[in-house]
C-alpha positions as CSV (number, residue, x, y, z in Angstrom):
1,X,13.1,-50.1,11.6
2,X,10.0,-49.5,13.7
3,X,7.8,-46.6,13.4
4,X,8.5,-45.2,16.8
5,X,12.2,-44.7,15.8
6,X,11.2,-42.9,12.7
7,X,8.9,-40.4,14.5
8,X,11.5,-39.7,17.3
9,X,14.0,-38.8,14.6
10,X,11.8,-36.4,12.8
11,X,10.0,-35.0,15.8
12,X,9.5,-31.1,15.8
13,X,10.9,-31.2,19.4
14,X,14.1,-33.1,18.8
15,X,17.1,-31.8,20.4
16,X,18.4,-30.2,17.0
17,X,15.0,-28.5,16.3
18,X,14.2,-27.1,19.7
19,X,16.6,-24.1,19.7
20,X,15.3,-23.1,16.2
21,X,11.9,-23.1,17.4
22,X,12.7,-21.2,20.4
23,X,14.5,-18.5,18.4
24,X,11.4,-18.4,16.0
25,X,9.1,-17.9,19.0
26,X,11.2,-15.2,20.5
27,X,11.3,-13.4,17.2
28,X,7.5,-13.5,16.9
29,X,7.2,-12.2,20.4
30,X,9.6,-9.3,19.9
31,X,7.7,-8.3,16.6
32,X,4.5,-8.3,18.5
33,X,5.8,-5.8,20.9
34,X,6.8,-3.4,18.1
35,X,3.5,-1.9,17.7
36,X,3.2,1.5,19.1
37,X,0.0,3.1,20.7
38,X,0.7,6.4,22.2
39,X,-0.5,6.8,25.7
40,X,-2.1,10.3,25.1
41,X,-4.5,9.2,22.5
42,X,-8.4,10.1,23.2
43,X,-10.5,7.3,24.3
44,X,-12.6,7.5,20.9
45,X,-9.7,7.7,18.6
46,X,-9.9,5.2,15.6
47,X,-6.7,3.8,13.8
48,X,-6.6,4.5,10.0
49,X,-7.0,1.4,7.8
50,X,-4.3,-0.4,5.7
51,X,-4.4,0.0,2.9
52,X,-5.1,3.7,2.8
53,X,-8.1,4.8,1.1
54,X,-7.7,6.1,-2.4
55,X,-11.4,7.6,-2.9
56,X,-13.6,8.9,-0.3
57,X,-17.2,10.2,0.0
58,X,-17.9,13.9,0.4
59,X,-20.0,13.5,3.5
60,X,-19.2,16.0,6.4
61,X,-18.6,14.3,9.7
62,X,-15.5,16.3,10.8
63,X,-12.5,14.8,12.4
64,X,-9.2,15.4,13.8
65,X,-6.2,13.8,12.2
66,X,-3.5,12.6,14.5
67,X,0.0,11.3,13.8
68,X,1.3,8.2,15.3
69,X,2.5,10.0,18.4
70,X,-0.9,11.5,19.1
71,X,-0.1,14.9,17.8
72,X,-2.8,16.8,15.8
73,X,-2.2,17.3,12.0
74,X,-5.5,18.9,11.1
75,X,-9.1,18.8,10.8
76,X,-10.6,16.8,7.8
77,X,-14.2,16.6,6.5
78,X,-14.4,12.9,7.5
79,X,-12.2,9.9,8.7
80,X,-11.7,8.8,5.1
81,X,-10.4,11.9,3.9
82,X,-8.2,12.3,6.9
83,X,-6.8,8.7,6.5
84,X,-5.8,9.4,3.0
85,X,-3.3,12.0,4.0
86,X,0.2,10.9,4.6
87,X,1.3,10.9,8.2
88,X,-2.4,10.6,9.7
89,X,-2.5,7.4,11.8
90,X,-5.6,7.9,13.8
91,X,-8.8,10.1,13.8
92,X,-10.9,11.5,16.4
93,X,-14.5,12.9,15.9
94,X,-15.0,16.6,16.4
95,X,-17.8,17.4,18.6
């Protein structure tokens, strides 16, 4: 058996493997489209980090906390304390 026939049988692009790779690529693209960014977010809105903060400093840099739809949940002393609250997905500095 020559090397060419071994590689042609185990190729990633063989007729048997190609449908599985196409399905995997389609699933990946579908999952990438699941992220939701609301259209009404202010330009200076920042997404909260994951994992959520468990401890924050006591500095005062007021922000508005927004939920995933862009609705205001309240005002917080800083972005860290806002993101530590359940439901807050974005913060926007208060001017």
